[in-house]
N, C-alpha and C positions, 0 to 999 in steps of 0.2 A: 360193404356187406349188405346194407339195407337195400341198395339198388339191385344187387344180385337176387335177394329174396323176393323183391317186387317183380322182377322179370321172370323168375322161376314160377311165382304164383300166377302170373298172367299166362305163361306158357302152359302151366298145369290146367288152368281153367279152359283155355282155348282148345287144348288137346282133348280134354274131357267132353266139351260140347261137340267137337268134331267127331269123336268116337261115338257119341250118342246119336248123331244125326246121319252120318255117312254109313250106308250099308257096305260092308266089305272091310271096314276098320273096326276091329273088335278087341275087347279085353277078355281074355280067356283065363279066368281065375275062379276058384271054388267059392270064394266069399268076397264080401265088399272090401275088407281090409287088404287082402292080397291084390284085388283089382286096383285099389288106390295106390299101393306100392308099385305095381306094374306101370300105372299111369305116371307116377312121379318119376320113376326110372326112365320111362320113355321121354318125358319132358326134359329131364336132365341130359340124356344122351342126344336128343334132337338139338338142344341148345348148344352142346359142345360141338356137334357136327356142323351146325350153322356157323359157329364162331371160328372153327379151325379148318374144316374140310371144304366148306362152301366157297370161301374166297379163292382157294386154289383151283377148284373146279370151274369157277366163273372165268378165271384167267385162261385155263386150258380150253374152254369151250367158247371163247370170245368170238371167233369167226362165225360159228353157228348162231350165236346170240345176235350178232349184227345182221346176218342174213334173215333171221326170223323176226327181226325187230323187237327182240327181247322176249318173245313168247317161249323160247326154249328154257328160260329161267324157271318156268312153272314145271317143266319136265325134270329139271335138275332138282328142284325142291321136292317133287314127288319121289325122285330117286332117294333123296336123303330120308324122307319119311319111310320108304320101304326099307332102307338100310337100318333105320332105327328098329323096325319090327324084327329084323334078323338078329339084332344084338340083344334086345330086351325080351326075356321070356314072359309070356302072358299078354303081349301086345302084338297084334297081327294085322298086317295089311294084306288083303287077299290077292289083289291084282293091280295092274298099272292104272286102270281107270279109277279105282277107289283111291289110289295114292294121289292121282291128279286132282280129283274132286276134293279130297281131303286137304290137299295143299291150298287150293283156292279158298275153301271155307276157313281153314286155319289162318290164312292171311287176313281175311276179312274180320274174323272174330278177334284176332290179336290186335289189329289196328283199332277196333272199337274199344277194346279193354284198355289199350295203351292211351287212348284219348282221355280216359277218365283217371288214369293213374300216372303220376309224374314223380320222379325222384328229385332229390335236392339239386343235382347238377343241372337238370333241365329247367328247374325253377329259377336258378341263378342266371340263366342266359337271357 
C-alpha cells in the first residue's frame, strides 16, 4: 500500500509540473480544490492506463516500434495522456503536440522524482 501511495504521489507531482509547464495541457476547474481533485483523478487514471492498457498496446504496435527504433512509444504514451484527458473531467490535453511534449516532460520529471524516492522493495534489492 505504501508503494502505491508513493507512486501515486510521484505521478501526481509529475503531472502537476507538466500541467504547469506545457501549454496545451490544462486543468479547467473553478477553484484550487477541484483542480487538485482533477489532477489526482488524472494521475490515477493515467497510472491505471499505463499498468493495464499500455502493455497490450505495446505488443500490438511492436512492428511499428521496431521500425521506428522505439520512438513510437512516445506517441503511444501521448495517446494514453490524451485518453486520460477524455476520461477525467477538468483535465484537458488540447492537441497531439501538447500530448507528445507532455509525455516527454512527464517521463523526465517522473524519472527525477523516482530517483529520490524508493520504496521498501527497491531498497531490499
